[in-house]
N, C-alpha and C positions, 0 to 999 in steps of 0.2 A: 237589405239582412246584414245583421250585425256579424263581424267576424268570428264569433263565438259560435253563432249558429251555421256559419257557413264551416268552421272546422268540425264540428260535430257531425253535418251531414257527409263530408267527404270521409271521416273517421268511419262513420257508418258503411258508407259505400264499400271503403278498404276493407272492413271486416266482411261483408258480403260477398266480394270478390274471392276473398282467401276462403271462405267456408264452402263455396261453390266450384273451388279450383281444382282440378284434377290433374294427375299423371298417367300417362300411358307407357307400359314398360314391354319391351318387345326384346325376344330371345328366341333361342331354338332350342328346343327339349332334348336335352342330350340322350335321352333314352327312345324316342320316337322320330325324331329330328324335325318334328312338326314344329310350325311357328306358335308361339304364346305371347299375346297381348293384352294382358289385363288392365282395365283403366281403375285406378284408386283414389281415394281422397286421402289430403294429410291429415296427420304425418304416418309416415311409412316407415316401419322397423324391419329390418333384414335378420336372419338368425338362423341356426341350426336346430334350436329348440323352441317350439311355441309358448312354451309355459315361461320360458326365460326372458322373454321379450314384453315390455310394458303394454297392459291392455288400454291405458289410458295417459295422455299426458296433457295437463292443464285442463282436466275434465273433457278433454277429446278424445274420442276412440281411437285407437291406433288400427291401422291395417297392418297386419302381422304375415311377412312374408317367410316362409320356411325352405332354406335350402340344405338339402340334403347333401353335404359334403364334410369331410374331415378337416378341409382346409378353411372352414367356414366357423366362427364362433357361436357359442350359445346365442347371445345377443351381439351382432356384428356391427350394423350400420344403421343411421337414422338419418331419414329425410324430414325437415320440418322447416317452417318459415322462424326467421329470428329478425324482428323488426320487418322492414321491407325486401330482406334478402331470403332467398331459397337456399338451405345450406344442405350439404351432405356430411355428415359427422360420424366419424370413425369411433365406434364404442369398446372395440377389443385392443387388449394389451399385448396380444400374440399374433394377431393376423391382421394384415393391411387392407385397405381399401384403396383404388386405383380410380382415377378419375383422367379419362382419356389418357390411360396410359401412365399417368404421374401418380404416385403413392401421395396419398392426401390422410391427413387427421380431421382436419376442418377447413371446407373450402365452399365458395359460392356454385350453385348447381344450376347451369344454362340449357336451354331446351336444344336437345340433339345431343348431349354430351354422352358419355358412355362410362358405365359403372363395370368394374370387374371385383366380384366379390368372389373369392375361393376360384372356383373352375367356371364361375358363371360370368359370361359379358351380357350386361344387360343394356340396351338404348332406352333413353329418356326421352319422351315427348311431352309438351305441354300441351293440355289440352284446354280450351276457352270454354267454359261452360257456366257462364252466368245466367240467372234467369232473365226473360226477356224484359221484366221491367226495370231490371237494376242498372243498365247502362243505355245512353242513348246513342244515337248512329254518329255524333259528333265526340264521342269519348275519347278522350286523350288522357296520357299519366298525368300530365299535369292538369288536368281538372279534378284529379282525386288528390292531389297534394297542394292545396292552397296555404296551407300552414307553414309551408317551406318560407324562410325568411331570407331573403338574398342579401340583406345587411348583416346577418348573423355569422360569425366564422368560428367554427369548434377548435377545438384543440388539436385533434387529426385531421382538419383541413389545413392547418398551419404547419404541423409536425405528421406528415402521414406515416413517418416510421413510427411513430406512439400507437397506431392502429393495432390491436389483437386481433383483428380478423382477418388479415392477409396471410399469417403463417408463412413469414418469408422464407423460414428454414427449411420448409417443404416444397418450396418453387424449384423446378428441376434444373434452374440457372443460377439459384442464389450461391448456395456451397461451392461449385465450380468456378464462380466467378471471384469469391474471396481466395481460394486455392490459387487461381491464375494471377492475382494481384501480389500475393505472398512469393511465388515464383519470380515474376518480372522483378521485382525489387531486388530478391536475392541475385538474379544472373545481372542487375545493373550493379550490386555492389560487388560481386565477385571479378567481373570482367576487368577490373582494375587491381584487384588484390592477387587473384589466383585464378589464371586462365582454365587450368584444368578443372578447377571446381563450377566454374561457368559451364563447362562441357557435360560434368554430371547433372547438374541441375537441368540443364536444357533437356538432355536425355530421358530424365526422369519424367520429366513434365510431359514431353512428347509420346512417350510410352502410356503413362496414365491418361492422358487424354483420349489416344486411340481407343484405349481397354474401355474407358467411360462410355464413349460412342457406342461400342460393342454392346456393353451392360445394358443402354437405354435402348438399343435396338431389340433385344432379347426380352424386353418385358417382362422381366422377371428380377424380382429382388433377393440378392444374398449378402449376409453381413459382409460389411466392406474388411475386417479383421481376417475374416475367412479367406476371402479372395487375396490379401496381402500376404498371408500365411503361407498360401500355396505357390504365390509368385516367390516369396522367399527361399521355401523348399527346393526351387530348383536354381534359384541364382546362388545362394551362398554356398552352395558346394563348390559353384566354378571361383568365387571369390577366395575360398579357402584353399585351393591348389588342384581341386579336380577337374581334371581336362579330358574331353571327350578328343580322342586322338584324330587327328586331321591328315589326310593325306600328305606326303612329302614330295614337292615338286621334281625332284630328282627321279622318281619311277617312271615306269613306261606307262603310255597312255591306259592301256588295259588294267595295269594294277592300280593305277589311281583310280578310275571308275569302280573296281571292284571295292576297293577301301572306302569310296565316296558312299557306295550304296550299304554297306554294312556300318559303317561308323556314324556318317552323317544322316543317312536315312533311317535306318531301322532302329539302331541303338539310341539316337537322340529322341526319337519318338517314344520309345519305352521309358527312357528316364523322366521325360516331361509328364509322362502317364501314371507314374509311381505315385507323387503325391495325392494326384485324383481318385486311384485306387484305394489308397489309406483311408482318404476321408468317406468313400464308399463303404469301406468294411467299418470305421468308427460310428458312421451314421447307424448303421444296423443295430448299434448297441443302445442307442439315445432313445428316452422316452418322448411320446409324442406330446406338444408338437415340435420339439426341438430338433427332433429326426429329421422331420420336412422340412426345416429350416437351415440346417446345416448340412446333412447328409445328401445323398444322390438318390432320388425317386423318381427323375423322369428324364428324357433327354435334355431339356434345358438345364438343369442343375450339371449335368456333364460338360456341355458347352460353356458354361460360365466359367466353371473351374478348371475345364482343358484350357480356354484361351487365359486365364489368369495364369497359370502355371507357366503357359507359353511366353507370356509379357515379361514375368521374372527373368527367365530362362534367356530371352532375346537382348534382354536391357543389359545384362551383365557380359553378356559374349560380344554383343556391339561396343560397348565401352573399352572391353580389352583389346580389341580390334583397332579403335580409335586412338586408344593411348600409345600403342604401337605405331600407328601411322604421325602421332603428334610427335614422338621421339626420332622417328626415322626420315620424315619429310619437313611438316611445318603444321603450324596450329590451323592455318587455311585447309588444308589438307584433311586434316582430323574432322573439321567442320562439314567439307563436302561428302565425308564418309558416313559421318552422323547421321544427318538429317534424312537422306534417302533410305538408309539401312533401318533408321528405328521406324520410319513410314511406311516402309515395304514391309516389314515384319507382319503387318495385318494380313497381307496375301502371302506369307510366307509360313514363319514358325506358328503363328497366331492361328492361319486357316488350317494347318495341317493337324494341330491338336485339338483346336475346337471340333474338326469332323470327329477326330477318335473320340472325342468327348461324348458326341453325340451317340455314339453306339455304346458306349460305357452306361449313358442315361438309359438307353433304350435295353440293355440288358437287365438293368434294374426293375425295369418296367415290365419284362417278359424274362423272368428267371428259368423258364425251361428252356430257352434258347442261348441262355447266357453266354456260352464259351463260342458258341459258333457266331453270335453277334460282335464279341470282343475279338475274334478271329479277323472278321472281316473289317472292323473298324481299324485295327492295327495294320491288316496287309495294307489296306486303299491308303491310309496317311504315309505309311512307310514307302510305299510305291511313289507318290507324289514327292514325296520329300527327297528320294533318291534320284529321282529324274532333275529334280530343280538342282540338287546338290553336282550331279553329272555336268548340268548347262554352265554351274557357276565354275567349274573346273575348266571346261573349254573355252571360257572366256579369255583365260589367261594365256590360251595358243593364240596367237596373233593370226594364222591362218582359218582359226574358228572363230573369231571374236564377233562378227556380225550375225553368224548364223547362231551360234550359242544365246545370244542377245535377245535375239528375235524370239526363240525357243523358251527363253526364261520368262519372256513378259507374257507367251501363251501359258505357260504352265502354271505361271503366278496367277492368272486371271481364272485358269480351270480351279486353282486351288480355293479362290474366294468366291466363284460361282457355287463349289461344293458346298463350303460354309454358310452362304446365305441360303441356299435350299436347304441346309440341315436346320438353321434355326427356324425357317416357314414352317417346316415340318414338325419340329418341337413346338411350336407356337400352336400347330392344329391338333397335336396330342395331346397338350395342356387342357384343349377345352373337353376332351373326349375320356380324360381319366376316371369319373365318375359316372359310367355309363346307365347305371341304376338310380341315378340322383333324379329327382322329380321336383320341380319347384311348385309348388303347390300356392 
């Protein structure tokens, strides 16, 4: 048989396989909690309005899936073949599509992947349904692609970076990797020019990296400029001379504890919550969909903004302590303070504020109990912070150092457990926001 006939036969078999290829979508109905598992042919479109989605693509009928949620665009996402690849393509300019928890504009879809569109989480399963006469028992992928030339090299094979299909900038590790390179170069340069700048850059990188991991774990996107702005709102006042009073070491132990509870515990938590509450109020004035993107409408929003506020506050506060340590002792002493204190803030300042942020977001979700929920969040975070502040003070007392250190580790673990539990609960509540939404 000639190569031309072989190629034609293979192409026909590929087209036949694609035409009979189906996808099974699996999710739990938010209204009835019953599982739904429709089996559909490609292409598949997702959106809020049936009429806004295309009925045909290249003369092929489209399976149109309606998602009744304000977080879903009128025509949101498309699943279709492109060459030999099955792609999921975001069609919305205002709402994102997530594949396996990562925001994607355009990416290859694999068997078992999870799509998140608005408040819907859908598992994708490939269904092999070719007609019985189309494939033999000895069918392999290579048998369908005899036209592949082992001696031919394409431009993208020689220069993979030239491929437009990878969407490198949307990969979860692409931008952080580039930023890491920049920080590393900056640290290498400043360590010989100005060691104090080296400390600033290292602290900023560690704080940013810890918050990035927290942001990814939350599985929700907030604009980077909003998170940075909230962090600056608590950090800049400290740089400008605003200081939250700290207990003086010359006081009696009882006075030290009382001042630690009031100043370090409750006042700091209120201070860090102020920019979050301001965003909460400003969000109510914005039109949709900006108010959902920027404002606070669910617990996860409050957690993301609360942890961002705490990160800015903790970064500046730590650098002030490190600067004092460098001037009074040595650069090495400053370094040994900087690293554990920045990394430890995820179990301290960040954990307290993130937990309070959960209740701020919950109050937006349940406005009828707003003040009750805000009070619980403030009281809980303030108490945990106060206990940690007291343990820190007792660490400086030689007779209590060991016991206080153990207790500080315990309260830090408790704060971290509280924050993780709040994040997991917020993720659960996010899937229930649209209780009346039904996927047709």
